[in-house]
N, C-alpha and C positions, 0 to 999 in steps of 0.2 A: 203256517197255513195262509192261504190267500184266497180272495174272492175273484170269480170270473163269471162271464156269461157265455153260454154255449151258443156259437154262431154258425156252426156247420159240422160236417163230418168228412172223414177221409176214407176213401175206398182203396185198399191195397190188395193187389192180386197175389203178392207174395210177402210174407213177413215171418219173423222168428216164431218157431213153434210155441213159445210161451205167450206170444201175443195173439195167437189165432182166435181164442174165444173172446177177446176183448175188442169192443168197438173203439175206434180212434176218433176223437171229436176235436174240432177247432174251437178254442176258447179265447175270449178277449178278457185279459186281466182288468180288474176294476179297483177303483179307490173305495174307501168305506162309504162315500157318497154316491157310489155306483156310476162314476164317470170312467170312461176308458183310460187305461194306463198302460203305455207301451204297445208292443206289437202282439198280434194274435199268436197263439201257441197251439201245439198238438198235445192232447192228453189222452191217456187210457181211461176208459169209463168203467169203473168197478161197480157202479150202483144202478145204472140204467136211467139216464136223464135224457131230456130232449131239447130241441132248439128253443132259445129264449130263456131257459131256466138259469138261475143264478146258483153257482156251485162253489164248494170249497175245494181248493187244490192242495196237494201235498207234493213238495219238490224233492229232488235229489234222491239219495239212497232210500229214504223213507217212503218214496212213492211206490216202490215195489214190495214193501214188507207185508202188506195185507193180502197180497195175491197168493193163489194156491201154490205156486212155485216161487220161492224167494229169489230166484235168479232170472226173473223176467227183465229184459232190457228196456226199462222205462225210467225216465227221470221226472215225469209229471203225471200224476193220477188224480182223477176226480174221486174224492172220498166222502163227500156229503152234498146234500141238496139244501139250499137255504129257503126257509119258508118266510122269514121276515127279518128285516134289519132295523134296529132301533138305536140311533145315536143319541148319546146323552152328553156330548161334549159341546161346550159353548165358550166363545171368546169374549162374550159380552160381560163387562165388569159389573153390570146390574143383575146378572143371573144369580138368583138365590142359591142354586145348587153348586155354584162355583166355589172351590175352597178359597178362603181368605188368608192373606198373609198375616202372620202374628205381629202384633204391635201396630196394626194399621187399620 
């Protein structure tokens, strides 16, 4: 799973019948620090999110598994909305939460 921010939507006058009930949104993949990573992508929206929201993406075959029809032609789906991100990773050697090497 990956993080992304919703930055727009796609309007399609014709699409596969399995995609008809699903909104198509433009999402910008993000790093854990919420910085843009790579190019924007198009994802099916299974949960109902809006512009600016940070979401969780599922890729490949798994992207279509939670849909009503398992044969929906999608390889990227929004499967969750992020309420908060809390990073606990530090590169600082003086960080007391950082694991220490044995014998040193």
